[in-house]
Residue frames as a rotation matrix with the C-alpha (Angstrom) as fourth column:
MET 1
-0.470 0.660 -0.586 16.37
-0.183 0.577 0.796 -9.05
0.864 0.481 -0.150 -15.46
ALA 2
-0.049 0.559 0.827 13.55
-0.976 -0.204 0.080 -9.41
0.214 -0.803 0.556 -12.92
ASN 3
-0.931 -0.212 0.296 13.24
-0.307 0.895 -0.323 -12.55
-0.196 -0.392 -0.899 -10.87
VAL 4
-0.514 0.770 -0.377 10.34
-0.367 0.200 0.909 -14.58
0.775 0.606 0.179 -12.29
LEU 5
-0.304 0.393 -0.868 9.52
0.712 0.699 0.068 -15.96
0.633 -0.597 -0.492 -8.84
SER 6
-0.738 0.046 -0.673 9.03
0.522 -0.593 -0.613 -12.58
-0.427 -0.804 0.414 -7.21
GLY 7
-0.572 0.584 0.576 6.14
0.303 -0.502 0.810 -10.25
0.762 0.638 0.110 -7.57
ASP 8
-0.833 0.221 0.507 3.98
-0.513 -0.653 -0.557 -8.01
0.208 -0.724 0.658 -5.44
ASP 9
0.106 0.991 0.087 0.89
-0.982 0.090 0.168 -10.14
0.158 -0.103 0.982 -5.89
MET 10
0.044 -0.154 -0.987 2.49
-0.281 0.946 -0.160 -13.58
0.959 0.284 -0.002 -5.46
ASN 11
0.662 0.141 0.736 1.87
-0.749 0.161 0.643 -15.61
-0.028 -0.977 0.212 -2.31
LEU 12
-0.243 -0.872 0.425 4.24
-0.829 0.414 0.376 -18.32
-0.504 -0.261 -0.823 -1.13
ALA 13
0.137 0.356 0.924 2.19
0.127 0.919 -0.373 -21.20
-0.982 0.168 0.081 -2.55
ALA 14
0.973 0.228 -0.017 2.25
0.030 -0.201 -0.979 -19.54
-0.227 0.953 -0.202 -5.98
MET 15
0.396 -0.905 -0.155 5.98
-0.916 -0.402 0.010 -18.88
-0.071 0.138 -0.988 -5.64
ILE 16
-0.311 -0.486 0.816 6.68
-0.466 0.827 0.315 -22.55
-0.828 -0.282 -0.484 -4.87
LYS 17
0.484 0.579 0.656 4.40
0.314 0.585 -0.748 -23.72
-0.817 0.568 0.101 -7.68
LYS 18
0.946 -0.123 -0.301 6.06
-0.318 -0.538 -0.781 -21.39
-0.066 0.834 -0.548 -10.17
SER 19
0.048 -0.988 0.145 9.47
-0.905 0.018 0.426 -22.74
-0.423 -0.152 -0.893 -9.14
GLY 20
0.314 0.159 -0.936 8.37
-0.708 0.696 -0.119 -26.17
0.633 0.700 0.332 -10.38
MET 21
-0.758 -0.638 -0.133 9.63
-0.349 0.570 -0.744 -27.80
0.551 -0.518 -0.655 -7.18
SER 22
0.307 0.761 -0.572 7.65
0.298 0.494 0.817 -30.16
0.904 -0.421 -0.075 -5.01
HIS 23
0.773 -0.019 0.634 7.69
-0.572 -0.454 0.683 -29.56
0.275 -0.891 -0.362 -1.27
ALA 24
0.857 -0.486 0.173 9.98
0.337 0.781 0.525 -32.58
-0.390 -0.392 0.833 -0.95
GLU 25
0.290 -0.766 0.574 12.44
0.854 -0.063 -0.516 -31.07
0.431 0.640 0.636 -3.44
LEU 26
0.422 -0.092 0.902 12.27
-0.190 -0.982 -0.011 -27.65
0.887 -0.167 -0.432 -1.79
ALA 27
0.936 -0.083 0.342 12.96
-0.327 0.151 0.933 -29.27
-0.129 -0.985 0.114 1.58
ARG 28
0.647 -0.727 0.230 15.92
0.729 0.679 0.093 -31.19
-0.224 0.107 0.969 0.14
ARG 29
0.163 -0.593 0.789 17.41
0.659 -0.530 -0.534 -28.09
0.734 0.607 0.304 -1.50
SER 30
0.499 0.099 0.861 16.86
-0.418 -0.843 0.339 -26.10
0.759 -0.529 -0.379 1.70
GLY 31
-0.604 -0.749 -0.272 18.53
-0.163 0.450 -0.878 -28.74
0.780 -0.486 -0.394 3.86
LEU 32
-0.435 0.560 0.705 15.33
-0.890 -0.151 -0.429 -29.29
-0.134 -0.815 0.564 5.84
SER 33
-0.865 0.346 0.363 13.24
0.320 0.938 -0.132 -32.34
-0.387 0.002 -0.922 6.53
ARG 34
-0.579 0.739 0.345 9.84
0.331 -0.174 0.927 -32.36
0.745 0.651 -0.144 4.84
GLY 35
0.279 0.682 -0.676 8.29
0.909 0.038 0.414 -32.05
0.309 -0.730 -0.610 8.29
GLY 36
-0.309 -0.503 -0.807 10.53
0.720 -0.678 0.147 -29.10
-0.621 -0.536 0.572 9.13
LEU 37
-0.978 0.006 0.210 9.57
0.156 -0.649 0.745 -27.33
0.141 0.761 0.633 5.92
TYR 38
-0.181 0.983 -0.023 5.89
0.592 0.128 0.795 -28.04
0.785 0.131 -0.606 6.56
LEU 39
0.219 0.236 -0.947 6.11
0.957 -0.239 0.162 -26.53
-0.188 -0.942 -0.279 10.05
TRP 40
-0.691 -0.544 -0.475 7.93
0.432 -0.839 0.331 -23.47
-0.579 0.024 0.815 8.73
LEU 41
-0.840 0.412 0.353 5.32
0.235 -0.310 0.921 -23.00
0.489 0.857 0.164 5.99
GLN 42
0.064 0.942 -0.330 2.50
0.786 0.156 0.599 -23.11
0.616 -0.297 -0.730 8.56
ARG 43
-0.166 -0.200 -0.966 3.99
0.868 -0.494 -0.046 -20.37
-0.467 -0.846 0.256 10.75
ALA 44
0.862 0.440 -0.250 3.28
0.326 -0.861 -0.391 -16.67
-0.387 0.255 -0.886 10.29
ALA 45
0.800 -0.505 0.325 5.68
0.212 -0.269 -0.939 -14.67
0.562 0.820 -0.108 8.12
GLY 46
0.311 -0.721 0.619 7.87
-0.694 -0.618 -0.371 -13.37
0.650 -0.314 -0.692 10.93
ASP 47
0.689 0.013 0.724 7.96
-0.620 0.527 0.581 -16.59
-0.375 -0.850 0.371 12.95
GLY 48
0.919 -0.369 0.135 10.78
0.393 0.878 -0.275 -19.10
-0.017 0.306 0.952 12.83
LYS 49
0.209 -0.948 -0.242 14.51
0.490 -0.113 0.865 -18.96
-0.847 -0.299 0.440 12.52
ALA 50
0.519 -0.124 -0.846 16.09
-0.594 -0.764 -0.253 -16.45
-0.614 0.634 -0.470 10.16
SER 51
-0.577 -0.817 0.016 18.44
-0.583 0.425 0.693 -19.17
-0.573 0.390 -0.721 8.96
THR 52
-0.342 0.541 0.768 15.48
0.538 0.783 -0.312 -21.26
-0.771 0.306 -0.559 7.79
ALA 53
0.723 0.610 -0.326 14.09
0.134 -0.586 -0.799 -18.34
-0.678 0.534 -0.505 5.80
GLN 54
0.131 -0.771 -0.624 17.55
-0.809 -0.446 0.381 -17.79
-0.572 0.455 -0.682 4.29
ARG 55
-0.734 -0.443 0.515 17.83
-0.155 0.847 0.508 -21.43
-0.661 0.293 -0.691 3.25
VAL 56
0.061 0.839 0.540 14.35
0.672 0.366 -0.644 -21.57
-0.738 0.403 -0.542 1.72
ALA 57
0.711 0.168 -0.683 14.91
-0.241 -0.854 -0.461 -18.26
-0.661 0.492 -0.566 -0.09
ALA 58
-0.285 -0.903 -0.322 18.22
-0.747 -0.002 0.665 -19.50
-0.601 0.430 -0.674 -1.51
ALA 59
-0.628 0.095 0.772 16.58
0.307 0.942 0.134 -22.73
-0.715 0.321 -0.621 -2.70
LEU 60
0.414 0.873 0.257 13.86
0.683 -0.111 -0.722 -20.72
-0.601 0.475 -0.643 -4.47
GLY 61
-0.394 -0.662 0.638 16.33
0.914 -0.359 0.191 -18.17
0.103 0.658 0.746 -5.83
VAL 62
0.453 0.561 0.693 14.67
0.371 -0.825 0.426 -15.17
0.810 0.064 -0.582 -4.18
THR 63
-0.573 -0.592 0.567 15.66
-0.264 -0.522 -0.811 -12.76
0.776 -0.614 0.143 -1.43
VAL 64
-0.776 0.287 -0.563 14.56
0.629 0.421 -0.653 -13.31
0.049 -0.861 -0.507 2.16
GLU 65
-0.752 0.497 -0.432 12.52
-0.275 -0.833 -0.479 -10.12
-0.599 -0.242 0.764 1.88
GLU 66
-0.479 0.574 -0.665 10.66
-0.799 0.030 0.601 -11.44
0.364 0.819 0.444 -1.18
LEU 67
-0.637 0.182 -0.749 10.11
0.218 0.975 0.050 -14.79
0.739 -0.131 -0.660 0.55
LEU 68
-0.795 0.306 -0.523 8.72
0.543 -0.025 -0.840 -13.29
-0.270 -0.952 -0.146 3.75
LYS 69
-0.671 0.587 -0.453 6.54
-0.628 -0.775 -0.072 -10.85
-0.394 0.236 0.888 1.82
ALA 70
-0.410 0.506 -0.759 5.08
-0.583 0.495 0.644 -13.76
0.701 0.707 0.092 -0.15
LYS 71
-0.725 0.088 -0.683 4.72
0.460 0.800 -0.384 -15.83
0.513 -0.593 -0.621 3.03
GLY 72
-0.870 0.372 -0.324 2.69
0.077 -0.547 -0.834 -13.05
-0.487 -0.750 0.447 4.61
LYS 73
-0.416 0.737 -0.533 0.14
-0.909 -0.343 0.236 -13.23
-0.009 0.583 0.812 1.79
ARG 74
-0.754 0.184 0.631 -2.25
-0.079 0.928 -0.365 -16.06
-0.653 -0.324 -0.685 2.50
């Protein structure tokens, strides 16, 4: 079964919206502060710690590759 949050045409904002989570909830599930999540979201796709990308991807239920691909689509 395909992951409903992944897709070639989906950007990160659409991925988060489709998850049904607020940024506050995504931050909580990722173990980040809301400010930390905000800063990570503002950076380019390859910027930031790999561990942060792993935590956000796990919270969204997608792979890091899917997350970074979506993050690169603005």
